[in-house]
C-alpha positions as CSV (number, residue, x, y, z in Angstrom):
1,M,0.0,0.0,0.0
2,R,1.2,3.5,-0.8
3,I,0.3,5.9,2.0
4,A,0.4,9.6,1.7
5,V,1.1,11.5,4.9
6,N,0.8,15.1,5.9
7,A,4.2,15.6,7.6
8,R,4.3,19.4,7.8
9,L,4.3,19.2,11.7
10,L,7.5,17.2,11.9
11,L,9.9,20.0,12.6
12,Q,13.2,19.8,14.5
13,N,13.3,21.4,18.0
14,R,9.7,22.7,17.4
15,L,7.5,19.7,18.4
16,E,4.7,20.6,20.7
17,G,1.8,18.2,21.8
18,I,0.4,17.7,18.3
19,G,3.8,17.6,16.8
20,W,4.9,14.8,19.2
21,H,1.7,12.9,18.5
22,A,2.5,13.1,14.7
23,F,6.1,12.1,15.1
24,E,5.5,9.1,17.4
25,L,2.7,7.6,15.4
26,I,4.2,8.2,12.0
27,S,7.7,6.9,12.9
28,R,6.3,3.8,14.6
29,M,3.9,3.0,11.8
30,I,6.8,3.2,9.4
31,E,8.8,0.7,11.5
32,M,5.8,-1.6,12.0
33,N,4.8,-1.8,8.4
34,P,7.8,-2.4,6.2
35,Q,5.5,-3.8,3.5
36,H,3.9,-0.4,2.9
37,R,5.4,2.7,1.3
38,F,5.0,6.0,3.2
39,I,5.3,9.2,1.2
40,L,5.7,12.1,3.6
41,F,4.8,15.6,2.4
42,Y,6.5,18.6,3.9
43,D,6.1,22.4,3.3
44,R,9.7,23.3,3.7
45,R,13.2,21.8,3.1
46,K,15.1,23.0,6.2
47,G,14.6,21.9,9.8
48,I,12.4,18.9,9.1
49,L,12.3,15.5,10.8
50,I,12.3,12.6,8.5
51,P,11.6,9.2,10.3
52,K,14.1,6.5,9.4
53,G,13.1,3.6,7.2
54,K,13.7,2.1,3.8
55,N,10.0,2.4,3.1
56,V,10.0,6.2,3.5
57,E,10.0,8.8,0.8
58,S,10.0,12.5,1.6
59,R,8.7,15.2,-0.8
60,I,8.8,19.0,-0.4
61,I,5.9,20.9,-1.8
62,R,5.4,24.7,-1.7
63,P,4.4,27.1,-0.3
64,V,5.5,27.3,3.4
65,T,2.2,27.3,5.4
66,R,2.8,30.2,7.7
67,I,-0.7,31.8,7.3
68,P,-4.2,30.3,6.6
69,L,-4.2,31.6,3.0
70,L,-1.0,29.7,2.2
71,L,-2.1,26.6,4.1
72,N,-5.3,26.5,2.1
73,F,-3.4,26.7,-1.1
74,W,-0.8,24.1,0.0
75,T,-3.6,21.7,1.0
76,N,-6.1,22.0,-1.8
77,F,-3.7,22.6,-4.7
78,S,-0.1,21.6,-3.9
79,L,-0.8,18.6,-1.7
80,A,-3.8,17.4,-3.6
81,Y,-1.7,17.3,-6.8
82,A,1.2,15.7,-5.1
83,I,-0.9,12.9,-3.6
84,K,-2.4,12.1,-7.0
85,S,1.1,12.2,-8.6
86,A,2.4,9.8,-5.9
87,K,-0.4,7.3,-6.8
88,A,-1.2,7.0,-3.1
89,E,-4.0,4.6,-2.0
90,L,-4.7,6.3,1.3
91,F,-4.1,9.7,2.9
92,Y,-3.4,10.3,6.6
93,S,-3.1,13.6,8.4
94,P,-2.2,13.9,12.1
95,E,-4.2,17.2,12.1
96,P,-7.5,18.2,10.5
97,I,-5.9,19.0,7.2
98,L,-7.6,17.4,4.1
99,P,-7.7,18.3,0.4
100,S,-11.2,18.9,-0.6
101,R,-11.1,16.6,-3.6
102,L,-9.5,13.2,-3.0
103,N,-10.6,9.9,-4.6
104,I,-8.9,7.7,-2.1
105,P,-9.8,6.9,1.6
106,S,-8.6,9.5,4.1
107,I,-8.0,9.7,7.8
108,I,-7.7,13.0,9.7
109,T,-7.0,13.6,13.4
110,I,-9.1,16.0,15.4
111,H,-7.4,16.5,18.7
112,D,-10.1,18.7,20.2
113,L,-12.7,21.3,19.2
114,S,-11.0,24.3,20.9
115,P,-11.3,26.5,17.8
116,Q,-15.0,25.8,17.8
117,V,-15.7,25.8,21.6
118,L,-13.2,28.5,22.6
119,P,-13.1,31.2,19.8
120,D,-10.1,32.9,21.3
121,S,-8.0,29.8,21.4
122,L,-6.3,30.7,18.1
123,P,-5.4,34.2,16.9
124,G,-7.6,36.1,14.4
125,N,-8.0,34.4,11.0
126,H,-6.3,31.2,12.2
127,G,-9.4,30.6,14.4
128,D,-11.8,31.3,11.5
129,Y,-9.9,29.0,9.2
130,Y,-9.8,26.1,11.6
131,R,-13.5,26.4,12.5
132,Q,-14.3,26.2,8.8
133,I,-12.1,23.2,7.9
134,L,-13.1,21.3,11.1
135,K,-16.7,21.3,10.1
136,R,-16.0,20.5,6.4
137,N,-13.3,17.9,6.9
138,A,-15.2,16.0,9.7
139,T,-17.8,15.3,7.0
140,L,-15.3,14.7,4.1
141,A,-12.9,12.4,5.8
142,T,-13.4,8.6,5.5
143,A,-12.4,8.2,9.2
144,I,-11.5,10.4,12.1
145,V,-8.9,9.7,14.8
146,T,-9.2,11.5,18.1
147,V,-7.3,11.2,21.4
148,S,-10.0,10.7,24.1
149,E,-13.6,9.6,24.6
150,F,-14.3,13.1,25.7
151,S,-13.2,14.5,22.3
152,K,-15.1,11.8,20.4
153,K,-18.3,12.9,22.2
154,E,-17.5,16.6,21.4
155,I,-17.0,15.8,17.7
156,C,-20.1,13.7,17.4
157,S,-22.2,16.3,19.2
158,H,-21.0,19.2,17.0
159,Y,-21.0,17.6,13.6
160,P,-23.5,15.3,11.8
161,I,-21.3,12.2,11.6
162,R,-21.7,8.6,12.7
163,Q,-20.0,7.5,16.0
164,D,-18.4,4.5,14.3
165,K,-16.5,6.9,12.0
166,V,-14.6,8.3,15.0
167,H,-11.8,6.2,16.5
168,V,-10.2,6.9,19.9
169,I,-6.4,6.4,19.9
170,Y,-4.7,7.7,23.0
171,N,-1.5,9.6,23.2
172,A,1.3,8.5,25.5
173,A,4.4,9.7,27.2
174,R,7.8,9.4,25.5
175,D,10.4,7.1,27.0
176,V,12.6,10.1,28.1
177,F,10.0,10.8,30.9
178,K,10.9,8.7,33.8
179,P,11.6,9.0,37.6
180,L,14.9,10.5,38.6
181,P,17.0,9.3,41.6
182,M,16.9,11.7,44.5
183,E,20.5,12.8,44.0
184,E,19.7,13.7,40.4
185,Q,16.6,15.6,41.4
186,Q,18.7,17.7,43.8
187,K,21.1,18.5,41.0
188,V,18.2,19.8,38.9
189,R,17.0,21.9,41.8
190,D,20.5,23.2,42.4
191,Q,20.8,24.4,38.8
192,L,17.2,25.7,38.4
193,T,16.0,27.1,41.7
194,N,19.1,27.4,43.9
195,G,18.2,24.1,45.5
196,K,14.6,25.0,46.4
197,K,11.7,22.6,45.8
198,Y,9.2,23.7,43.1
199,F,5.9,23.1,41.5
200,V,5.9,23.0,37.7
201,S,3.5,24.2,35.0
202,L,4.1,22.6,31.6
203,S,2.1,23.8,28.6
204,A,1.9,26.2,25.7
205,L,1.4,29.6,27.3
206,H,-2.1,30.7,26.2
207,Q,-4.9,32.1,28.3
208,R,-7.0,29.0,28.0
209,K,-4.3,27.1,29.9
210,N,-5.2,29.2,33.0
211,V,-1.5,29.8,33.9
212,D,-2.6,33.0,35.6
213,K,-4.7,30.9,38.0
214,I,-1.7,28.7,38.8
215,I,0.3,31.9,39.6
216,K,-2.5,33.2,41.9
217,A,-2.8,29.8,43.6
218,F,1.0,29.8,44.1
219,D,0.8,33.2,45.7
220,A,-1.9,32.1,48.1
221,Y,0.1,28.9,48.9
222,Q,3.3,30.9,49.6
223,A,1.5,33.4,51.8
224,D,-0.6,31.0,53.8
225,N,2.2,28.4,54.4
226,Y,5.2,30.7,54.6
227,A,6.7,28.2,52.2
228,D,10.0,28.5,50.5
229,H,9.0,26.9,47.1
230,K,9.4,28.1,43.6
231,L,7.0,27.9,40.6
232,V,8.6,26.9,37.3
233,I,6.7,27.7,34.1
234,I,7.8,25.8,31.0
235,G,6.4,26.6,27.6
236,K,6.3,28.7,24.5
237,R,4.1,31.8,24.3
238,M,1.2,31.2,21.9
239,G,-1.8,33.5,21.2
240,K,-3.2,35.5,24.0
241,H,-1.3,35.4,27.3
242,D,-1.7,38.8,28.8
243,L,-3.6,37.4,31.9
244,M,-0.5,35.4,32.7
245,D,1.7,38.5,32.3
246,R,-0.5,40.6,34.5
247,A,-0.6,37.8,37.2
248,I,3.2,37.7,37.3
249,K,3.4,41.5,37.5
250,K,1.0,41.6,40.4
251,S,2.5,38.6,42.2
252,K,4.0,39.3,45.6
253,F,6.3,36.3,45.0
254,K,7.4,37.0,41.5
255,K,11.0,36.5,42.5
256,D,10.0,32.9,43.1
257,I,8.6,32.4,39.6
258,V,11.0,30.9,37.0
259,Q,10.1,31.1,33.4
260,T,12.2,28.8,31.1
261,G,10.5,29.3,27.8
262,Y,10.6,26.4,25.3
263,L,13.1,23.6,26.2
264,D,14.1,20.4,24.5
265,E,12.5,17.2,25.7
266,E,15.5,16.0,27.8
267,K,15.6,19.2,29.8
268,V,11.8,19.2,30.2
269,A,11.9,15.5,31.4
270,R,14.5,16.2,34.1
271,I,12.8,19.4,35.3
272,L,9.5,17.6,35.5
273,A,10.9,14.6,37.3
274,A,12.4,16.7,40.0
275,A,9.2,18.7,40.7
276,E,7.0,18.4,43.8
277,A,3.9,18.3,41.5
278,L,2.7,19.2,38.1
279,I,-0.1,21.8,38.1
280,N,-2.3,22.0,35.0
281,L,-5.5,24.0,35.2
282,S,-6.6,24.0,31.5
283,E,-10.4,23.9,31.1
284,Y,-10.5,22.4,27.7
285,E,-8.2,19.8,26.2
286,G,-8.4,16.8,24.0
287,F,-5.9,14.7,25.9
288,G,-3.4,16.3,28.2
289,M,-0.1,14.7,27.4
290,Q,1.7,16.5,30.2
291,L,-0.4,14.7,32.8
292,V,0.8,11.3,31.5
293,E,4.4,12.5,31.2
294,A,4.2,13.6,34.9
295,M,2.6,10.3,36.0
296,Q,5.2,8.3,34.1
297,S,7.9,10.3,35.9
298,G,6.4,9.5,39.3
299,V,5.4,13.1,39.8
300,P,2.0,13.9,41.5
301,V,-0.6,15.7,39.3
302,I,-2.9,18.5,40.4
303,A,-5.2,19.1,37.5
304,S,-8.4,20.7,36.4
305,D,-11.6,18.7,36.8
306,K,-12.8,19.7,33.3
307,S,-12.9,18.1,29.8
308,C,-10.8,14.9,29.4
309,Y,-8.7,15.2,32.5
310,P,-10.9,12.9,34.7
311,E,-10.8,10.3,31.9
312,I,-7.0,10.5,31.5
313,C,-6.1,10.6,35.2
314,D,-8.7,7.9,36.2
315,G,-8.4,8.6,39.9
316,H,-4.6,8.9,40.0
317,A,-4.5,12.7,40.3
318,I,-6.0,15.4,42.5
319,L,-8.7,17.2,40.4
320,V,-9.7,20.7,41.3
321,D,-11.9,23.6,40.2
322,P,-9.5,25.4,37.9
323,V,-10.7,28.9,39.0
324,A,-10.9,28.3,42.8
325,T,-7.3,29.5,43.5
326,D,-7.6,29.5,47.3
327,D,-8.8,25.8,47.2
328,I,-6.0,25.0,44.9
329,A,-3.5,26.6,47.3
330,I,-4.8,24.3,50.0
331,T,-4.4,21.3,47.7
332,M,-0.8,22.3,47.0
333,H,-0.2,21.9,50.8
334,D,-2.4,18.9,51.6
335,F,-1.4,16.7,48.6
336,Q,1.8,15.9,50.5
337,I,-0.2,13.5,52.7
338,I,-0.8,11.2,49.8
339,K,2.2,12.1,47.7
340,K,3.6,8.5,47.6
341,Q,0.2,7.0,46.6
342,L,-0.2,9.6,43.8
343,S,3.3,8.8,42.6
344,S,3.0,5.1,42.5
345,G,-0.6,5.1,41.2
346,G,0.4,7.6,38.5
347,I,3.3,5.3,37.3
348,E,0.8,2.4,37.0
349,R,-1.8,4.6,35.2
350,A,0.8,5.8,32.7
351,K,1.3,2.2,31.6
352,D,-2.2,2.3,30.1
353,F,-0.9,4.6,27.4
354,D,1.5,3.2,24.8
355,W,2.6,4.7,21.5
356,N,3.2,1.2,20.0
357,V,-0.4,0.2,20.9
358,S,-1.7,3.4,19.4
359,A,0.4,3.1,16.2
360,H,-0.8,-0.5,15.7
361,A,-4.4,0.6,16.1
362,L,-4.0,3.3,13.5
363,S,-2.3,0.8,11.2
364,Q,-5.3,-1.4,11.5
365,I,-7.7,1.4,10.6
366,M,-5.7,2.2,7.5
367,Q,-5.7,-1.4,6.4
368,S,-9.4,-1.8,6.9
369,L,-10.2,1.4,4.9
370,V,-8.2,0.2,1.9
371,T,-9.5,-3.3,2.1
372,N,-13.1,-2.2,2.3
373,T,-12.8,0.4,-0.5
């Protein structure tokens, strides 16, 4: 089988949640299916990640998709023509990108409906573009992959499609996320926070992530407990984040807040594994990969009780109202009582998520679509 793949998200040193999802599934499917030919389509020549394999072919098609207008042209003209020229028998996209006219089976991934449900989740015309293509492509695609039962329910409730068209394939944590010995944890703290213990926030820095609420809860925790902790914020700024900036400016403990920006995965893994707890208060997510990364690292999780988080954590995290900052501050103190249980339970829960299992499930969907066409 000749499989055309939208690989434009596979960029060196620029992989976020969806990018890692794409890389892990594509690279593992290539390895698992040496009998198939994978034709990967990129929108640029420099800085791309090409998975290894003798059954891989990479093709560069223009233009670079920096704005919706160019992405639309790339998808419906450049990519559509390239897929036809490659004589592909199936098209797979790890995002909701799909040429409007294909005569072969297609699979797209809809991670969540944040552009639809939260209009401010993407800036300006990006939000308009994704709202448009989500509605159109959910109908056009032969099959849809999503990353949680929560997202499947969202997709089926917003768009007129059959439930059996939507397949839940979970994300997982990468192998680099693992517990650190105590002496290694202290080395991380010595380098990052002058030896102080810290809570960590790990996400793209956007207002829907409620990082401002984490800062306010941290302030209340420090004030009420006379604690000597730090708050480490890891992530790249995306879209609106002025609420976070204002919260930092107003914080009485701003000197205890460490912003690292975007870091490579090995640095993130070490910082996460040395944290007292991960705090993630996002109110709308399709999966929440950071939660599984923390659990696999043996780090307790304090998370929002919204969207998919109860499903992903399955009782192995402390779930909180993401806007009740005083209650969150109390949780940041009281979780210490069950820290060992949260750590061991989280490690076990993380075993339920496996990239190889997910890649195998996706491979089976591909095979069934081509066989039944």
